[in-house]
N, C-alpha and C positions, 0 to 999 in steps of 0.2 A: 837240768831243774823240775820240780815237781809241782803243778799246777790243780788247783780245784775249781772248775769251772761249774756256775751253778744256772742252771734256764728252766724255767718251769714255763711250759705251753700251754696254757689252763683256757683256751679260744682255740684259737688258728695255731699256725704250725710256723708262721714266719720268724718268729723269735726262735725256734728252736733250729733252722737251717742256717740263719745268720751265725748263731754259735757255732753249729758245724763248719761253718765256712772258717771260721777262727780257731777251731780245734785241727781242721788241716793245718793250717798255716804255722801251726805251734809241734809241727811235725820232730822238731829236734828234742822235744819236750816229753814227760811221762803225765800226761792228761788224764785227769779222772771228771766225767761230765755228770752232774748231777742232774736227775731230770726227777719227773713225778708227774708228769700230764697224762694221756692218753699214749697207749701205745703205737708207735710211729716207726716203720722200717727204715731205718738210715742210713746204714751200710757204713758203720764206724771204722775209720782209719785204723791201722794196727795199733799205733802208741795210743790211743782213747782207750779207756775205760769206762763205760758207763753205770753208774751206778743209782737205780730207780728208786724212788721212796715210795712209799703208796700213794696210787693213784688219788690224785685232788685235782678237780675241774672248776671253772668259772662259767656260773648261768649266763646266758646269751644279753642279759640283760647288766651286765656286770655287776650283780649286787650282793653277790657273795660265793664262797664255795661249796660244793659240793663233793663227796664221796661215792665212788661207786661200788664198795665193798660192802656187803649186803649184812655183814656179820657185826658190823664195826658202826659205833657212832662216829661222827664227824670231828668230837673233841677227841676221841679214842684214837682215831688218825692222825690228828693234829699232833698229838702228844707220842706218839708212835714216829714220826717224821722226825721231830725235834730230837729225840733221841740219838737215832740213826745219826743224822748229822753233826751233832757233838761228838758221837763216836766215831763218826768217821774220819774229823779233823785231831781225834787224839791217836788215830791209829796211824794215817796217814803222815803226818806233819807238813804240810807244804809248804813252799818258796813263797805261794802266789795264790790270793782267793781273788777268784773273777765272777763278779757280780752281773750277771744281765739285769739291766732295767731299776732294779732298788737301790737308792730311796726313791728315784722319780716313778717308780710305779711300782706294781707288787705288794701294795700295803697289805693287802690280805696274807703276805706270808711273813708278816714282823713276827709272827709266832715262831718261827724257828731260825730266823736271820738274825734277829737281833741278840739271843743267846750266846750264837756265837760271836757273834762282833764284839760284845761285853766282854767274853771268855778271853779273847784275843788282845782287848784294851786293858784287862786287870791282868796280863801274863797268865791266867789260868789253863793257857793254853800255848805253844810253843809259837814263837813270833814269825809273823810271814806279812807280806806287802797284800794290801786290799785294794783293790781297783772296780769303781764302776763301771759298766761295759753299757752305754745308752744310745738310740739310733738320733737319727736328724732333729725330730719334729716329736714333742710330747702333746699329751692330749691332755685338755682341759678337766679341772677340778669343780666339784661343786663349792669348796672355800677355797680357793686358789691361795690367798696367803695363807691361811693357814698351812696347807700343804706345803708349799715352796719354804715356810721357815722351819718346819718339821726335817724337810729336808736337806738343807743348809746345815742345820744342828747335828743332823745324822753324818753327814759328807766332811763335816770339821772336824766332827770328833772319832770316828772308825775308820777314815778312807784316806789314802796316799792319793788316788788321782783319778780324774775322770777320763775315759776314753769315748768323747763322739763319733761316732760313724758315719762321720759325714764330710762334704766339701764345704769348706766355709761361701764358697762363691754361689752355692744354694740354697744352703740352711746356716744359719746360727742358732747355737743353743739360746742364748739371750731374747731371741725373737719368740719363743714360748717358755721362758723361766724368767720372769720380772727379777727375781731377787739374785740373777746371775753375779752380781758383783760382791755379793756377799761371801763366795763361795772360796775358801783361802785356799784351798789345794788346787795341783796343777790342774787345767782342763784342756785337753790334747783333742784334736781334731786329727782323724787318722785317713781321712777319705771315706768314701762307699764302698762297703763290701757286696763285691758283686764277683761271681763266677765270669770266666771267659771262655767262650765256646772253643772246640777244636776246630783247627783249619777246614776238616772234612765233615765237621760235624753236619751242616745242610745236605749235603750229598747224600751222606749216607742215612738221613732218615727219610730224604724224598724216594729214595732207592727202596727201604724198608717198606713204604706205604705204597709204591709202586705209582709214583704219581710223575707224570714227566714234564719236563722242563717247560713247556706254554700251557700247563695246568697251574689252577691257584690252590694253595692250601691256608686255611683259617686256623688259626688256635685260639679256642676260647677257655679262661680258665677262672676260676674264684678261689683262689688259694686253700686254704683249710674245708672249705666247703660250709662253715656253719651258718653264713650269712649271705651267700652266692646265688641262691635258688631266684630268684628274679631276673637277675642277667643272664643264667645259662639257659631259663625257659624262653626268656627274649630272643636269646641270640638263634636256640634252634629253628624258632618260630620264624625270623627274619632270614635264616639262611635257604628256607623252603621258599619264599619269595624274591631271592635276589634277582636280579636281572643283569646277567655278566653272560660275555658272548664266550668265554672259555670255560673249561670244564673246571668244577669248584669243588672242592672235599672240605669239611668241617672236621676237626680233631676236636671233641670236649674232655678237658680236663676237670671234674668235679668237686674233686678235693674229697681228701678220706672222711672229711666228718660230713658231708651232705645227707641230709635225713634221707632215710632208704624211701620211703613216700615220694619226694620229690625226685629221686635218683629213676623211680621206677617210671614216673610221669615223664621223663625226659625221654627215656627209652622209646616210651610210648609215642610220642609225638616226631623222635628222630625221621627222617626219612632217607631217600636214597643217597650215598656218600657222607654219611655223619656216621662217625664212630665215639663211642663215649668210654673213656675210662677213668677210675678214681683217683688213680695217680701213677707217677712214672718219675723215675731217678735223670731220664733223660729231656727234663721239660727245658731246660735250656737249649739243648740240640735243636727241640721241637722249634721254640721262637727261633733259632739261626735260619730254621727251613721254609718259616711261613712269610707268606705276603701278606699276613695281616694278624694281629693279636690284638683281642678284645677280653678287657679283662677288669679286675677291679684296680686300685692302686696302693698295694700293700708295698713296704718296703721293698722286700723281696722281690716282687714282679715287676716293679719298677726301675728297678736296679738289672736284671733281666734284659728289660727292653733296651735301656741303655747302652749295655754291653754288645747286644745282638746288631740293633741298629732298626729292628723291625717297625714296619708303621703300625701304628695305635692306637685304639680307642679305648678310654679311661672311663671307668664308673667309680667315682671316690664313696666308699664307703660311708654312709650318712651321718652316722650316730655321732662322730667327733670330726674336728678338725684335721688330723692328721696328715689321712690320704688326701683331701681335696685343696689343702697348704701345699704339699708336693705336686701332686699333679698340675694344679693351676701354675705353678713355676713353670715349670717343665713346658705345658703349653703355651705358657707367656715365650718359652724361648724356641719354640718350634718344635719341640720334641716328641710331642704326642697330642693328641686331640682329645679334650672332657667330652663325656655326653652326660647329660642329665637324666633325672628318670623320667621326663616327657619324652626323654628320646627312645624307650624300651620298648615303645609302641613297635610293633615287629613292622608294619611299614614303614617309619619313621627310620628306624635301624637298620632296614634294608637297603636305604637309601645312601644312609650315611656309609655303610659300609660296601657299598658300590664304588660310592667317590674314592675312599681311601684305596681300593682295590686299583682304580683306575688310574689314579695318581702315580702308584707304585713307588713312590718317593721314600728313601730310607733317611729317617730321621736322628741325626746323632748331635749329642752334647756334648763339650771337652771338659769333664769332670774326672776329678782322681775318684776310680775304681778300684785302688789298690789298699782299701781298707784292711783287710786281713791279714797280707803281709806287712803291713806298717803298725797294726794291732801287735803282731809278735813281737816286732823290734820294738816298740815302748814298754811292752810289758816285761821284756829281758833289762830294759835299762831302769825299770822302775826297781823290779826286785835287787840288780846291782846298789840302788841308792836307798833301800830303807834296810 
């Protein structure tokens, strides 16, 4: 089976890495991953081919797209992308078109997605199943009713199914999508998409870092890094004030898109036993090895916390409800502790970090984390049904 999987990471990298987990689970199939955001070293599996459309990114205020191509206007880049995507379908003739988030999000990419959907519906392209891949919690919109009406119309007119990457025991789509009952196509919960650490991951990382069994390791991370500078700075400052009896190490993962000035500032304030990297492909293993994680509350990081059971302080992204809603429910279940903006004062944060290290309790929740494998199974079933 041939699958075209469409994913655009326009601000962070969480959407991309969630899509990559699905790619890995589709190992028995020919997968074409269509991207078009900032270049990220992902290490694609052998069965996956990446097709990169000309780069487009979203500004931090989510107000519009911009292109990094100096010799082309935004409209020229958009026209080029639209033509390339249509040509890809004409050439590859996929069995399944797996679309990440759209039409629940990615409205800014209607210019290239709608022509493909219309051509499939009008049989100007060879028939294939069209599936929406969406996370557990949707962000709110300015005109929620108008937005949801457009989403329902698009789903019912052009899609065959919606795969929700969530455990309904934690989050259900209807909680953040009021017109859920108007959706006429199947809505399927796959479970959360989360990698599992290797059995020896913790031991190997601590050996690499030369951290003894009686020493402590704290991991701080901010996803892609676009909006996480306040958290990273606060943790580094708090670490320098941390009062613990054991030797303690701090590993900072800033994210590949942290502004260069912020990264330089972090390095200047970093003291003894603080290491700073932008990115690692072994992040899950680092969490498995850690005594404490301090992070933002994105989907992927939260699932990594669940998969490893690491004690965690989580600062939700304040601009929309998605991270706060997820983190709040997990905090209520005892899986993690939410911190607020006022907790980022270094002395206050140092106290909270010290409390978590002193308790040393591994907090776990009983949620379905097999979303990638289940997604692959459902895609096969949908392909056979259409």
